[in-house]
C-alpha positions as CSV (number, residue, x, y, z in Angstrom):
1,M,128.5,130.2,82.3
2,E,126.6,127.0,81.6
3,K,123.9,126.0,84.0
4,T,123.8,122.5,85.5
5,R,120.8,120.2,86.1
6,D,121.6,120.4,89.9
7,E,121.3,124.2,89.7
8,A,118.0,123.8,87.8
9,W,116.7,121.3,90.5
10,A,117.7,123.7,93.3
11,L,115.8,126.6,91.6
12,L,112.8,124.3,91.0
13,T,112.7,123.2,94.6
14,E,113.2,126.7,95.9
15,H,110.0,127.8,94.2
16,T,108.0,124.6,94.1
17,K,106.8,122.8,97.3
18,S,104.0,120.6,95.9
19,E,105.1,117.0,95.5
20,S,102.8,116.5,92.6
21,L,104.1,119.6,90.7
22,L,107.7,118.4,91.4
23,K,106.9,115.0,90.0
24,H,105.2,116.6,87.0
25,A,108.4,118.6,86.4
26,L,110.5,115.4,86.5
27,A,108.1,113.6,84.1
28,V,108.2,116.5,81.6
29,E,112.0,116.6,82.0
30,A,112.2,112.9,81.1
31,C,109.9,113.3,78.0
32,V,111.5,116.4,76.6
33,K,115.0,115.0,77.3
34,A,114.1,111.9,75.3
35,Y,113.0,114.2,72.4
36,G,116.3,116.1,72.6
37,A,118.1,112.8,72.0
38,K,115.6,111.7,69.3
39,L,115.7,115.0,67.4
40,G,119.3,115.9,67.7
41,G,119.0,118.6,70.3
42,D,121.0,118.9,73.5
43,P,119.2,116.4,75.8
44,E,120.6,118.2,79.0
45,L,119.3,121.6,77.9
46,W,116.0,120.2,76.7
47,G,115.6,118.3,80.0
48,M,116.2,121.4,82.0
49,A,113.5,123.2,80.0
50,G,111.1,120.5,80.9
51,L,112.2,120.5,84.5
52,L,111.8,124.3,84.9
53,H,108.8,124.9,82.7
54,D,106.4,125.3,85.6
55,F,108.8,126.3,88.4
56,D,107.0,129.7,88.9
57,Y,103.5,128.1,88.9
58,E,102.9,128.0,92.6
59,R,103.6,131.7,93.0
60,W,102.1,132.8,89.6
61,P,99.6,130.3,88.4
62,E,97.5,132.6,86.2
63,P,98.1,134.2,82.8
64,P,99.9,136.4,82.0
65,E,102.3,136.0,85.0
66,H,102.9,132.3,84.7
67,A,106.0,131.6,82.6
68,T,106.5,135.4,82.2
69,K,107.6,136.0,85.8
70,G,109.6,132.8,85.7
71,S,111.4,133.8,82.5
72,E,112.5,137.0,84.2
73,I,114.0,135.0,87.1
74,L,115.7,132.6,84.6
75,A,117.2,135.5,82.6
76,A,118.5,137.2,85.8
77,K,120.2,133.9,86.8
78,G,121.8,133.5,83.4
79,Y,119.9,130.6,81.9
80,P,120.2,130.3,78.1
81,R,117.8,132.2,75.9
82,E,116.9,129.0,74.1
83,L,115.6,127.5,77.4
84,I,113.8,130.7,78.4
85,D,112.0,131.1,75.1
86,A,111.0,127.4,75.1
87,I,109.4,127.9,78.5
88,L,107.7,131.0,77.4
89,S,106.3,129.3,74.3
90,H,104.5,126.6,76.3
91,A,102.2,129.4,77.6
92,E,99.6,130.4,75.0
93,W,99.6,134.0,76.2
94,S,103.3,134.7,75.9
95,G,103.3,135.3,72.1
96,V,106.4,133.2,71.7
97,P,105.8,130.9,68.8
98,R,106.4,127.2,69.0
99,D,108.7,127.2,66.0
100,T,111.8,125.3,67.1
101,P,112.1,121.6,67.9
102,L,112.6,122.3,71.6
103,R,109.6,124.6,71.8
104,K,107.5,122.0,70.0
105,A,108.7,119.2,72.3
106,L,108.0,121.1,75.5
107,F,104.5,121.9,74.4
108,A,103.9,118.3,73.2
109,C,105.2,116.7,76.4
110,D,103.6,118.9,79.0
111,E,99.9,117.7,78.9
112,L,100.9,114.2,77.9
113,A,103.2,113.7,80.9
114,G,100.4,114.7,83.2
115,F,98.0,112.4,81.5
116,L,100.4,109.4,81.5
117,T,100.8,110.0,85.3
118,A,97.0,109.9,85.8
119,V,96.7,106.7,83.7
120,A,99.5,105.0,85.8
121,L,97.8,106.1,89.1
122,V,94.5,104.3,88.2
123,R,96.3,101.1,87.5
124,P,96.1,98.6,90.4
125,S,99.9,98.6,90.6
126,K,100.1,102.4,90.2
127,K,103.2,101.7,88.0
128,I,104.0,103.4,84.7
129,A,105.6,100.1,83.7
130,D,102.1,98.7,83.4
131,V,100.8,101.4,81.1
132,E,100.5,100.7,77.3
133,V,99.8,103.0,74.4
134,S,96.5,101.3,73.8
135,S,95.3,102.0,77.4
136,V,96.4,105.6,77.1
137,K,94.4,106.1,73.9
138,K,91.4,104.4,75.5
139,K,91.5,106.8,78.5
140,M,91.9,109.8,76.2
141,K,88.4,108.9,74.9
142,D,86.9,109.0,78.4
143,K,86.2,112.7,78.9
144,A,85.4,112.2,82.6
145,F,88.9,110.8,83.2
146,A,91.6,113.4,84.1
147,R,89.1,116.1,83.0
148,P,91.6,119.1,83.3
149,V,94.0,117.5,80.7
150,K,93.5,119.0,77.3
151,R,93.3,116.1,74.9
152,E,93.4,118.5,72.0
153,D,96.9,119.7,73.2
154,I,98.1,116.1,73.3
155,V,97.0,115.5,69.7
156,A,98.2,119.0,68.6
157,G,101.6,118.3,70.2
158,A,102.1,115.1,68.2
159,E,101.1,116.9,65.1
160,L,103.5,119.8,65.9
161,L,106.3,117.3,66.2
162,G,105.3,115.6,63.0
163,V,105.0,112.2,64.6
164,P,102.0,109.8,64.8
165,L,100.1,110.1,68.1
166,D,100.9,106.4,69.0
167,E,104.6,107.1,68.5
168,H,104.5,110.3,70.6
169,I,102.7,108.4,73.5
170,A,105.3,105.6,73.2
171,T,108.2,108.0,73.3
172,C,106.9,109.7,76.4
173,L,105.9,106.4,78.1
174,A,109.4,105.0,77.5
175,A,111.0,108.1,79.0
176,M,108.8,108.1,82.0
177,K,109.3,104.4,82.5
178,S,113.1,105.0,82.7
179,A,112.5,107.8,85.2
180,A,109.8,105.8,87.2
181,P,111.7,105.7,90.6
182,S,112.0,109.5,90.7
183,L,108.3,109.9,89.6
184,G,107.1,107.5,92.3
185,L,105.5,105.4,89.5
């Protein structure tokens, strides 16, 4: 039985109460879904992988439980193996390689979506619509800004996808701009 986005959202909201984590899930969903369309994948499946990638984080935030415990729940609920393995691959400790387009896209979009949100929130308007690639790259150089975001993962993600960093940022920016109302940005 194929899972729907509504079922994925219900599962996410059952396990995740933090508004910022819910918005992060929506941002990653938008970015990964955009890559699904761009790379010939199933945008709905890819979007659900982005939506659910951290659904277990509030209960199991630390390695090795994060992603591992969630994957067990997803398997028990009948989610596709492709989605489960993509979610596992975003966690360094899972041992699941990032060797498919979906796995690469999920990794590439995770940190970047968080960083783009941070950049938008320091804009006077607090709107993603006012964020440009050049301003993102400038903020990436400021190590004090959004300190927890791993810049090396953003760069490595673009390399993994085989796209220039500017193009990767632009793809995710466009995806998040189209989802701005649900992101509160």
